[in-house]
Every structure is written in structure tokens, then in C-alpha cells.
C-alpha positions as CSV (number, residue, x, y, z in Angstrom):
1,M,-118.8,54.9,-109.8
2,S,-118.9,51.5,-111.5
3,A,-120.3,48.4,-110.0
4,S,-117.9,45.7,-109.0
5,P,-118.3,42.4,-110.9
6,S,-119.8,40.7,-107.8
7,L,-122.8,43.1,-107.9
8,T,-123.8,42.8,-111.6
9,D,-126.1,39.9,-111.1
10,A,-128.0,41.7,-108.3
11,L,-128.4,44.7,-110.6
12,G,-130.7,42.6,-112.8
13,H,-133.4,43.1,-110.2
14,A,-133.3,46.9,-110.3
15,L,-136.2,47.3,-112.8
16,T,-138.2,44.1,-112.5
17,D,-139.4,44.0,-109.0
18,K,-139.3,45.7,-105.5
19,R,-136.0,44.4,-104.2
20,I,-133.9,47.4,-105.1
21,D,-136.7,49.7,-103.7
22,I,-136.5,47.8,-100.4
23,L,-132.7,48.2,-100.3
24,R,-133.1,51.9,-101.0
25,Q,-135.7,52.3,-98.2
26,I,-133.4,50.5,-95.8
27,G,-130.7,53.1,-96.6
28,A,-133.2,55.9,-96.0
29,S,-134.8,54.7,-92.8
30,G,-132.3,52.3,-91.2
31,S,-135.1,49.8,-90.6
32,I,-136.2,46.7,-92.4
33,S,-139.7,47.0,-91.0
34,Q,-140.1,50.6,-92.2
35,A,-138.7,49.7,-95.6
36,A,-141.3,46.9,-95.9
37,R,-144.1,49.3,-95.0
38,A,-142.8,52.0,-97.4
39,V,-142.7,49.5,-100.3
40,G,-145.9,47.7,-99.4
41,V,-144.7,44.2,-98.6
42,S,-144.5,42.1,-95.5
43,Y,-141.5,42.1,-93.1
44,K,-140.8,38.5,-94.2
45,A,-140.8,39.5,-97.9
46,A,-138.4,42.4,-97.2
47,W,-135.9,40.0,-95.6
48,Q,-136.3,37.6,-98.5
49,A,-135.5,40.4,-100.9
50,V,-132.3,41.3,-98.9
51,D,-131.3,37.6,-98.8
52,T,-131.8,37.2,-102.6
53,L,-129.8,40.3,-103.5
54,T,-127.1,39.3,-101.1
55,N,-126.9,35.8,-102.7
56,L,-126.7,37.4,-106.2
57,A,-124.1,40.0,-105.2
58,G,-122.0,37.6,-103.3
59,T,-121.3,40.1,-100.5
60,P,-123.3,41.5,-97.6
61,L,-125.5,44.5,-98.6
62,V,-127.1,45.1,-95.2
63,A,-125.6,45.1,-91.8
64,R,-128.2,44.3,-89.1
65,A,-127.9,45.6,-85.5
66,V,-129.7,43.4,-83.0
67,G,-131.3,44.8,-79.7
68,G,-130.4,48.1,-78.1
69,A,-132.5,51.0,-76.9
70,G,-134.1,51.4,-80.3
71,G,-134.8,47.7,-80.8
72,G,-132.0,47.3,-83.4
73,G,-131.9,48.5,-87.0
74,A,-130.3,47.9,-90.4
75,Q,-127.7,49.9,-92.3
76,L,-126.4,49.5,-95.9
77,T,-122.8,48.3,-96.3
78,D,-120.5,49.9,-98.8
79,A,-121.5,47.3,-101.3
80,G,-125.1,48.0,-100.7
81,R,-124.6,51.7,-101.4
82,Q,-122.5,50.9,-104.5
83,L,-125.4,48.8,-105.8
84,L,-127.9,51.6,-105.4
85,V,-125.6,54.1,-107.2
86,A,-125.1,51.6,-110.1
87,A,-128.8,50.9,-110.2
88,D,-129.6,54.6,-110.6
89,A,-127.1,54.9,-113.4
90,M,-128.5,51.9,-115.2
91,A,-132.1,53.3,-114.8
92,Q,-131.0,56.5,-116.5
93,A,-129.2,54.8,-119.3
94,R,-132.1,52.4,-119.9
95,G,-134.6,55.3,-120.0
96,A,-132.5,57.1,-122.6
97,V,-132.4,54.0,-124.8
98,L,-136.1,53.1,-124.5
99,S,-137.1,56.7,-125.3
100,R,-135.8,56.2,-128.8
101,W,-138.3,53.4,-129.4
102,Q,-141.5,55.1,-128.2
103,A,-142.7,55.6,-131.8
104,T,-142.7,51.9,-132.5
105,P,-145.3,50.1,-130.4
106,H,-143.7,46.6,-130.2
107,A,-140.0,47.6,-129.8
108,G,-140.2,48.3,-126.1
109,P,-141.9,45.1,-125.0
110,A,-139.7,43.1,-127.3
111,L,-136.5,44.6,-125.8
112,A,-137.7,43.9,-122.3
113,R,-138.5,40.2,-123.2
114,L,-135.1,39.8,-124.8
115,A,-133.4,41.2,-121.7
116,V,-134.3,38.1,-119.8
117,R,-131.4,35.7,-120.2
118,T,-132.1,32.1,-119.0
119,S,-131.3,28.5,-119.9
120,M,-135.1,27.8,-120.1
121,R,-136.1,27.1,-123.6
122,N,-139.8,28.0,-123.2
123,Q,-140.3,31.8,-122.6
124,L,-144.0,32.6,-123.1
125,P,-145.6,36.1,-122.9
126,C,-148.7,36.0,-120.7
127,V,-151.1,38.0,-118.6
128,V,-152.1,37.4,-115.0
129,E,-155.8,36.5,-114.9
130,R,-156.2,36.0,-111.1
131,L,-154.4,35.2,-107.9
132,V,-155.6,32.3,-105.7
133,P,-154.0,32.3,-102.2
134,Q,-153.5,28.9,-100.7
135,G,-151.9,29.4,-97.3
136,Q,-148.3,30.5,-97.9
137,I,-148.6,29.6,-101.6
138,V,-150.3,31.7,-104.3
139,G,-151.7,30.1,-107.5
140,V,-151.0,32.6,-110.3
141,H,-153.5,31.9,-113.1
142,L,-152.1,33.0,-116.5
143,R,-153.5,33.6,-120.0
144,L,-150.9,32.9,-122.6
145,G,-150.5,35.4,-125.4
146,W,-148.7,38.7,-126.2
147,G,-151.4,40.9,-124.6
148,D,-150.2,43.9,-126.6
149,G,-151.6,43.4,-130.0
150,G,-149.1,40.9,-131.1
151,P,-149.7,37.6,-133.0
152,G,-152.6,35.6,-131.7
153,D,-154.4,38.6,-130.1
154,G,-158.0,39.2,-131.3
155,D,-157.9,36.4,-133.8
156,G,-160.8,34.5,-132.2
157,V,-158.6,31.7,-130.8
158,E,-159.1,30.8,-127.2
159,P,-155.9,31.5,-125.4
160,A,-154.1,28.7,-123.6
161,A,-153.8,28.9,-119.8
162,L,-151.2,27.9,-117.2
163,V,-150.8,28.2,-113.5
164,S,-147.7,28.9,-111.6
165,R,-147.4,28.2,-107.8
166,I,-145.2,30.6,-106.0
167,T,-144.8,31.9,-102.4
168,R,-146.8,34.8,-101.1
169,E,-143.6,36.7,-100.6
170,S,-142.6,36.3,-104.2
171,A,-146.0,37.4,-105.4
172,E,-145.6,40.6,-103.2
173,L,-142.1,41.3,-104.4
174,L,-143.2,41.0,-108.1
175,G,-146.3,43.2,-107.4
176,L,-148.5,40.6,-109.1
177,Q,-152.1,41.7,-109.9
178,P,-154.7,40.8,-112.6
179,G,-153.9,42.3,-116.0
180,L,-150.1,42.4,-115.4
181,A,-148.1,41.3,-118.4
182,L,-145.1,39.0,-117.7
183,Q,-143.3,35.9,-119.0
184,A,-143.9,32.3,-118.0
185,L,-140.7,30.3,-118.2
186,C,-140.4,26.5,-118.3
187,K,-137.5,24.1,-119.1
188,A,-138.0,21.9,-122.1
189,T,-137.4,18.9,-119.9
190,G,-140.4,20.1,-117.8
191,V,-142.8,19.7,-120.7
192,R,-144.0,16.2,-121.6
193,V,-145.3,15.7,-125.1
194,E,-148.0,13.1,-125.9
195,R,-149.8,12.2,-129.1
196,A,-153.2,13.7,-129.5
197,A,-156.1,12.3,-131.5
198,R,-156.7,14.1,-134.8
199,G,-159.6,16.4,-134.7
200,T,-159.5,16.8,-131.0
201,A,-160.9,20.2,-130.1
202,A,-159.7,20.4,-126.5
203,A,-157.1,18.5,-124.5
204,P,-158.6,16.1,-121.9
205,A,-158.4,17.3,-118.3
206,G,-155.3,16.2,-116.4
207,A,-154.5,15.6,-112.8
208,P,-154.7,18.5,-110.3
209,G,-151.8,20.8,-110.8
210,T,-151.2,19.7,-114.4
211,H,-152.1,21.5,-117.6
212,R,-152.6,20.0,-121.0
213,L,-152.2,22.2,-124.0
214,L,-153.1,21.3,-127.5
215,A,-150.5,22.0,-130.2
216,R,-149.1,20.8,-133.5
217,A,-145.5,19.5,-133.9
218,T,-143.3,21.7,-136.1
219,R,-140.0,19.9,-135.6
220,V,-139.1,16.5,-134.1
221,V,-135.5,15.4,-133.2
222,R,-135.1,11.8,-132.4
223,G,-133.0,10.8,-129.4
224,E,-132.2,7.8,-127.3
225,S,-133.3,9.5,-124.1
226,G,-136.4,11.0,-125.7
227,D,-137.7,12.8,-128.8
228,E,-137.3,16.5,-128.6
229,V,-140.5,18.1,-130.1
230,S,-141.0,21.7,-131.0
231,A,-144.7,22.6,-131.2
232,E,-147.0,25.5,-132.0
233,L,-150.0,26.3,-129.9
234,A,-153.3,27.5,-131.5
235,G,-152.5,31.2,-130.8
236,G,-149.1,30.9,-132.5
237,L,-146.8,30.5,-129.5
238,Q,-144.0,28.0,-129.7
239,M,-143.0,25.5,-127.0
240,V,-140.4,22.7,-126.8
241,G,-140.8,19.5,-124.8
242,F,-139.8,15.8,-124.9
243,A,-141.8,12.7,-125.9
244,V,-140.8,9.1,-125.2
245,P,-138.0,7.7,-127.4
246,R,-139.2,6.5,-130.8
247,S,-142.5,8.3,-130.2
248,G,-143.5,8.1,-133.9
249,L,-144.4,11.8,-133.9
250,R,-143.8,13.7,-137.1
251,V,-144.1,17.3,-138.3
252,G,-147.8,18.1,-138.3
253,S,-148.7,15.6,-135.7
254,P,-151.3,16.8,-133.2
255,V,-149.8,16.7,-129.7
256,V,-150.6,17.5,-126.1
257,L,-148.1,19.4,-124.0
258,V,-148.3,18.5,-120.4
259,V,-146.9,21.1,-117.9
260,E,-147.1,20.9,-114.1
261,D,-147.7,24.1,-112.0
262,H,-144.5,23.8,-110.1
263,A,-142.4,23.8,-113.3
264,V,-143.7,27.3,-114.4
265,V,-141.4,30.2,-113.3
266,L,-142.5,33.8,-113.6
267,A,-140.3,36.7,-114.9
268,L,-141.3,40.3,-114.9
269,A,-139.7,42.9,-117.1
270,D,-140.4,46.6,-116.7
271,I,-141.2,48.3,-120.0
């Protein structure tokens, strides 16, 4: 059975977080609350998962029965069942493809990172260092770098750091924990580029919720609305941001990349 076009976007979640697992458990138990317990997330997070998949699919995936002797329940719609069948088929095909690359250590992670399609220019491999709950928000502290023996690992360079602020439900659905490798995404327009003094060893501290990363400009494109600057961090990662118009920055100029917590989005790829 092939997935209808309206379900293809929802299938992107089959291998990257717990949303498809929640849908599968709803089908097995007929209950949102039981599905949440089986997957290990809160009831609220389970409903958020269903809502997200429904938005992506463009059609209801779960039919909820309210009240009754059993206190209500939930059943998969035909579209929900189709989505699970297609997800299983994709998982089998994916496993067959990735098994060919087991002998090459970097191919699997590279394929997973390339599988994330987004308009965001900055896609940075990173590792979760710690989670800091703040009410309904979780601060996810990240160490930038490949984390798998790639460029910049073990070269004595102190890795750059970022923080992403997400909801507790999103942290649960992604299964975030220290040591987990993922990607930090940020639009180029969300990165402000400032000139740094030559010889600066560390970027000056910024306002709360703001991170300042030292880098060196590798390309500068002048523009009336701002100069687009490509820059390389000390560990070898590349980022793109914008400086003020007629910034005077040139290739080789030391710069500071200013990124706010709320601009950092997390993406998880199963490898």
C-alpha cells in the first residue's frame, strides 16, 4: 500500500522522534493515555504528537470518542493506519540502504544529516551537554561539533556552545538526553555578524539568552539591506549571517556571530 501524497510530510517523523510510536500505540491500545505511558511521554506530549502529525498529513489520523462507560478512547482513522503501513515500509527500505554503508564510518551519519531538508542555511552538528528545565521550557545546552570523529574533534580546540529553548513536550518527544547527537538549525537572518578585535581569544559575554561565537569571515557579499557573511568557527564549522550594510568586513576579518536561544531549532536524525 502506498502512502497518499497528503501523508508524505508526516512520514518524515517516522525515524526521528516518538510521534509515529505514539500513533502505533494508539492503534494497539485505543487510548491516548496508555499510548503516552507505553512510549514514556506525558499525556499532553502525546496529544501534541497527534496534532503535529495531523497538521503534516492534512487529514485526521485519530478519532477520539468522548465520555461513555469506558471514559472515552481513541481509534486510528483509515489515514492513520495507512501512515503506519507506509512508515513500516520506509523503515525496512531505509535499513536495507544503510546496511550497505556499515563498513564506512562516516557515511551513515552524513546520510542522516543530508536527509533533513530545510530552508535554514545554518545546519550544525552538535551534542547535547545538559538539559535545564525552566517551568514549561527546557534549555538544551549544546556543544557544537561532529561528535563522531569528524573535523574539529580531538584537535585541542574548545568547541563552541549554543542553547536552544524548547517546550518540555518537544524535549520528551525527541527523547533528548546528555550525549545525544543532533543538529542545531538557525536561519541566516537569525545570526547577527559583528566585527571582532584582532587577537581576541574569546567573545565578550552577551545579554542573557544570547550567544556570541568567534569566527573568521570566509566570504562577504555586499547588500543594501545588509552584508551577507559566511564565517568559519574555530572548530571548522561554517555559519552564515548578516552584518550591517557597508560593514567594511572582508575575507579574513575576525567576527563575532550573535545568536539568540529562541532562534535555534533542533533536528534529530536516527542513524
